[in-house]
C-alpha positions in Angstrom: 0.0 0.0 0.0 1.3 3.5 -0.9 2.3 5.9 1.9 2.9 9.6 2.2 5.9 10.8 4.2 5.7 14.3 5.6 9.0 15.9 6.8 9.0 19.2 8.6 12.2 21.2 8.8 13.0 24.5 10.4 15.9 26.5 9.0 17.5 29.5 10.6 17.2 32.8 8.7 20.0 33.1 6.1 20.3 29.4 5.6 17.3 28.9 3.3 19.3 28.8 0.1 21.6 26.1 1.6 18.6 24.1 2.6 16.9 24.5 -0.8 20.0 23.3 -2.6 20.4 20.2 -0.4 16.7 19.3 -0.6 16.9 19.7 -4.4 19.8 17.3 -4.5 18.0 14.8 -2.3 14.9 14.9 -4.5 16.9 14.4 -7.6 18.3 11.2 -6.1 15.0 10.1 -4.7 13.4 10.2 -8.1 15.5 7.2 -9.0 14.8 5.2 -5.8 12.7 2.2 -6.0 9.1 3.0 -5.2 9.3 6.8 -5.4 6.1 8.2 -6.9 6.2 12.0 -6.3 7.3 14.7 -4.0 6.8 18.4 -3.3 8.4 21.0 -1.0 6.3 23.7 0.6 7.4 26.8 2.6 4.9 28.1 5.2 3.5 31.5 4.1 3.3 32.8 7.6 6.6 31.3 8.8 9.3 31.3 6.2 11.6 29.2 8.5 9.2 26.2 8.2 9.6 23.9 5.2 7.5 20.8 4.6 8.4 18.0 2.2 5.6 15.6 1.2 6.7 12.5 -0.7 4.6 9.5 -1.9 6.0 6.0 -2.0 4.6 2.8 -3.4 5.1 1.1 0.0 6.5 1.6 3.5 9.3 -0.7 2.6 10.3 1.5 -0.3 10.4 4.5 1.9 12.4 2.7 4.6 14.9 1.5 2.0 15.3 5.1 0.8 15.6 6.4 4.3 18.5 4.1 4.9 20.2 4.8 1.5 23.8 6.0 2.0 23.4 8.8 -0.5 20.3 10.1 1.3 22.0 9.8 4.7 24.9 11.8 3.5 22.7 14.6 2.3 20.5 14.4 5.4 23.6 14.8 7.6 24.5 18.0 5.7 20.9 19.2 6.2 21.0 18.4 9.9 24.0 20.7 10.4 22.0 23.8 9.2 18.6 23.1 10.8 17.4 25.1 13.8 16.0 21.8 15.3 15.8 18.2 14.3 13.5 17.3 11.3 10.2 15.7 12.2 9.1 12.8 10.0 5.6 11.3 9.9 4.3 8.5 7.7 0.7 8.4 6.6 -1.4 5.6 5.1 -4.1 6.4 2.6 -7.5 6.1 4.3 
């Protein structure tokens, strides 16, 4: 069953370009991952420090495989160094 993964990230002022570049790199790699369907990145209108990434995967196993992918982990490590706080991940099933 397909799942949606929602990741919230808070970035300090002045680091938004760095975050955008890293997230773009991650999405480019995710597009070739098994089970990747789609993804989008949103920035809160009323809080420009809040970014939300929503991705859709064919299965939870596909997402977990991508989450553990060494290329993803390397980019995530770089993202973590610029975030104001740890990213929050939630996985949703289709109802």
